[in-house]
N, C-alpha and C positions, 0 to 999 in steps of 0.2 A: 746559496745554501747547498745545492747539488754538488757544486765544485768542491766545497769544503768537505762534504761527506766522502766524495771520491778520493780526494787527497788524503783524508784520514784513513780510509780503507787501504789505500796504496801504501801508506807509511807502515800500517800494521803488517801487510804482506811482506814488506821488505825486512822488517824486524823479526818475522816469524819463520826464519830459515831453519831448516832441519838438516842435520848432518846424517848422511847415509853411509853404511858400511857394507863391505862385501860379505862378511860373515859375522856370526854372533860372537865368536871368540875374540874379536877386536874390542868388544864391549865388556864381555864378562868371560872369564876363563872356564873351560869345560870342567865339570865335576868328575868326569870319567878318570879313574885311576887304573882301571883294568886294561889288559891287552887283548885285542880281538884275535882269536885263534883261527876261526873260520866261520863261514856263512853258507847256507844253501837255501835255495828258493825254488818256487814253482810258479809259473805264470798261469793265471786262471783262465777259464773259458771266455770271460768277458773281454779279454785282450783281443779277441777276434772281431769285436764290434768296432765299427768305424768311429763312433762317438760314445762317450759316457762309459767306456769300459776300461778305464785306466786305474781302477782301484783294486782289482783282484790279483795282488801279488803277495805271496806268502813267504815269510822269511824266518829262519831259525839261525841263531847266532851264538857262538860259544866264546866265553870270556875267561881269561886267566886273571885271577885277582892277585893283589900284592902279597897276600898271606899264603899263596900256593893253592888255594881252593879254586874251584871253577863255578861259573854260573852259565846255565843254558837259558837263553831268552827265546821265546817264540811268540808269534803273532797270529791272529786269525784273519786279519785284513790289513793291507799295507798299501799306502799311496805311493805311486811312482814319484820320485823327486822328494819324498819325505826323508827326514834325517835318518840315516841308516845306523846311527850309533844308538842301538836299542837301550844300552845300559844307562843312557842319559835320562830315561823316562821312568817314573815311578810305576811299579807293577800294579798299584791300586787304582791307577787312572783308568776309569771305565771307557773313556773315549779312545784311549790308545790301543785297547784290546791286546795288551802285552802281558804275558805271564812268564814265569821263570821257575827253575829249580836249581838247588845249590848242591854241589858235589865237594866232598871234603878235601880231596887231593887228586894227584895225577893218576894214582892207581884206579880210583873210581871213574875218572874220566876215560881212561883206556878201557875199563870194563864196560862202560856204556857203549863205546864203539864196537867192542867185541860182540856184545849182545845184539846190537842193531844189525851188524853184518851177518851173524849166524842166523838170526831170525829171518832176515831177508832171503838167505839161501834156503832155509828150511820151508818157508812159505811157498806153496805151489799155486801159480796163477792158472786160470782156466780160460781158454779162448772164447767161451760163450758166457759162462756163469760168473757172476761176481761173488767172490769169496771174501770173508772177513775172519780174521783170527786175532787173538790178543795174547800178549805175553806179560807176565808180572816181572818187572825189573826193579822193584822197590829196593833191592839190595844195594844199588848204586847210591842210594840216599843215606846209607848208614854213616854216621859221624858228621853229616852235613846239617845245615840249618833246616832242611825239610825232612829230617829223619822222623819216621812215624807216618808220613804221608804214603799213599799208594801211587806208584808210578807205573803206567802201562805203556806198552807199545801196541799200536793198532795197525795191523797189516791188511791191506785190501788191494784188489786188482781191478783194472778196467781192461778186459780182454787179457792180453799177455803182459801189459804194463803193470808193474808192482809199485805200491806206495806204502809209506810208513808215516805214522804220526804219533805224537805224545799225548797222553792223558794223565793228568795229575789230580788226585782226590785228596783234599785237605782232611787231615785226621780229626780235626775238631768240628768242622762244619759239614764235612762230607761233600762240599762243593767241588765241582769238576771244572778244570780248565783244559782245553784241548787245542793242540796246534792244528793247522791245516796240513794236508798231505804234502810230504816231501817225496819227490821222485827218487826212489830208493837207490837207484844205481849211483846217485851222487851223494850218498851219505858221507863219503870221505871228505867232501868239501867242508862239512861242519867241523871236522877235526884237523883242518889245515892241510888236507891232502888232495891232489888232483887225480888220484888213482880211481879208476872205474871198477866198481865191485864186480867180481866174477858172477856171471848170470847162471852158472850151472846150479 
């Protein structure tokens, strides 16, 4: 009887083969139709830990949509090795911790960069004190899907190092979504540039 059961289980294991693929696109095509313009990120403090500290990576990503509009995605926590195509994930997914805002056209996209750079240059860091300042940049949302929401830039410093993050307030609920800090000298990377912003 034992031999029959073993042979039966062995025959099941032979027939229960599973085909493995190198990536998901071999099974189902990507939904993504936009083009990634740029990304910028900051490694969190937990990266210094020897173990258990591989989750504090913050990412902001800009996408050019087929209709000429733009979407800026941002996350509050990001796993190393996680799929970096943020546009594949629904912004309502609470486990993804992904949010976004929509810009109507290239003019608004360029204006966003201009405001981030000028705010960075205007904000003064202090070698001892932590300072925090906010700028209302809701104008960039005009004509886009998030028109009517409030979009803020939050500037802060750790000693002389300056950071910037997004805060979006939904016009209907008042709910806030915030990005993690971006090392602001590398704002250009979000807009597809390798240029380091002038620190003056």
